[in-house]
C-alpha positions, 0 to 999 in steps of 0.5 A: 459126353452128356454135357456135349450132347446137352450143349448141342441140343441147346444150340439146335433149339436156340437156332430153331427159336432164332429161325422161328423169331426171324420167320415171325418178324418177316410175316409181321413185316408183310401184314398191312396192320401196324404192330407195336409192342412196348414193355411194362416200363414203356420201352418200345420192344417191337415196331413192324414195317407197316407201323413205319409207313403209317406213323412215318417213324423209322424203327431206328428212331423208336426201338429201345426208346421210351414211348414218351421219347418216341412221340415227344414231337407229336400231339399224341400223348405225354404220359401214355395214359392208354398204355398205363390204363390197359397195363393196370386194368388188363382190359383191352381198348378196342378200335380207339380212334387217334389223330396226331401229327408225325413229321408234318404228316397227319396220322389217323388210325384205329388202334386196339391195345391188349396187355400181356404177361409172359413172366416178370421180365417180359410184360407190357402191352401190344397194339394193332394199328389200322389206317383210318383213311381206307375205312373212310374211303370204303364208306364213301365208295359204298355211299356213292354206290348206294346213291347210284343204285337208287338213282338207277331204280325205276321211278315207282321203286325209287319212292320214299315212304310218304308218311311217318309211322310210330316207329319213326318217333325216336325216343327212350323217355317214359314221357314219350313212351306213354304219349305214343301208347295213348296215341296208338290206342286211339288211332284205330278209332274214328274219333277226332283228335287234337294234338297239343304241343310246343312249336317243333315238338313233332305234332305232324309226325304224330298226325301222320303216325296216327293216320297210318295206324288208323282204319283210313290208312289206305286213304290220303293224308291231307294237311294244311297249315292255317297260319301259312295261308292268307285268310282270303285264300284259305276258304277256297283252298279248304272248300274248293271253287266253281269256275267263275265264282270270283275273278280268274277262278277255275274249277278247283277241288277243295282239300276236304274233298281230296281227303275223301276216305282219309285223314284231314289235318288242320295244323295250327288251328288257333290261327284260323279266323273265326269266320272260317271256323263257323263254316268248317264246323258246319262241314264237320257236322253235316259231313258235306261242304259247298264250293265257293260259287257252287249250289250243290253240297258235296259229301265228305268222309274223312277223319279230322286231326288238328294241332295247336301250340296253345293249351287247349283250355286257353283256346276257349278262354281267349276265344281263339277257337269257337267252343263248339268247334273245339268240342267237335275236334277235341274228342281226344286230346294228346299232349306231346311232351316238349324236349325239355320234358324228355331230356333223356331223349337227347342222346338218341336224337343227336345220334339220329340227326348226326346220321341223317346229316352225314348222309345228306351232306356226305360228312363222316362225323362219328361221335360228339364231345361230352361238353356238347352233350352236357350243353344240350341237356342243360338247354331249355329248347324253346324250338324243341326237336326242330331246333336241335336238328337244325343245330346238329346240321349246323355243327356237322357242316362246320366241323372239320373232324370226325367228332362234333365240337362244342366250339361250333354251337351258337353263342347263346346256347353256350351262354345259357349253359354257363349261366344255368350250370352252377358248378362252372359259375364264375363265383365258384371259380378259384381266383386265378381262374376268375382272372383268366376270364376276359383274357381267354377266348370262349373256345378256350374256356369251353375246352377248360371246362370240358377238361375239368369234367373229364378229369373229375370223371376219370378220378371218380372211376379210378382211371377206368376209361370204359366206366368214365365213358359210360358215365359221360354218355359217350363212346370210349374212343371219343373219351380217348380222343379228348384225353390225348387232346388235353394232354397235348395242350398241357 
């Protein structure tokens, strides 16, 4: 009797568990996210309806089969590295971006993977998959709405800030931090300032930031590039002209007058002719100027900031700038570090320029290949930040994926990298690798180098993808993407 009751109770419990299991399967088949479960030995245990739709693979094709067999005809993976890493480390990998082909369909998903251990017979990993396309569409819709909202604003509300401030100078390096701190210290004074820095290092960015942190921030910021204007026109533009002072002349206020109670920025002072330097020196000393053809001195009240891409002492030694004008304008000298002197700023600058390019060109680049970052950090950047920005813009426009690829950079940049990077010089390559050079395309060589970097880093980190991603200075999702790509090509 007791045995009969026990059997009946077990039968009832079994029916209950079957019904619960059936209910859970029905629920999971109605969620929009894909759910898949695989065992510790990489056998597919569960695959819901959303997964069938997302990956274009039926349950009959994958349940009870190995992951390698299920995805053998895709470019996703060969040995399921992600599965093994999560299984071994017990550390979940969240929001990993994957792109692969299944039955002539391009599949783009964000997946999150966790491990589970219920008992010795039931352990493995499970993944939640979300299609990437809707997220991209939402992003595009939001961007369009923001643009529409901005275009419908009244004119006075639709203006962008006129000048830069110190907070706009993106950096992490100590060199730039110290430079900004120095500039902030002298900004509130009325001292004239000379900015020295290489082309593209951000001299006008500093000039505008100093203006906004000064006592004359409410006044105008007037700038002139001495190299961009012919000598014959420069004087009338600086000092103004009276009507009839020369053929076709009309009454014209000079830039010095327009800078009243503000800041006057002389960009590329070293390009100003010596004859005009004497006249602007007098204007600074007398705090007044006279228009061309005029007879009345006009009072001027502004702060002077100048810039040069030649070392300050060289300006005097080469007699490019009059020494008396130099000492009037260079009360304070601020040397702006070049990009190669603050190489650690490249990561944050690249991120900022990618965001700006995405907004400007309506693209959706979310990360950058580790090899490209290494190339950027090994390059000397003679054009400094401006050159980096232009290169990022070019790569974003040429890229046809969510990741910025090194194959789109100019050839000279890659050549500099291979010459300077001893670890990848042809003299250190194995004989069979040296033989490949000349018969392999530039892109393939770059891919091979990147693959070696990733393999070596993963080996050092004992397969820990999160740690390897941190060492390479990229997001974990980007590293996952590269691992899968290289596994497919092997």
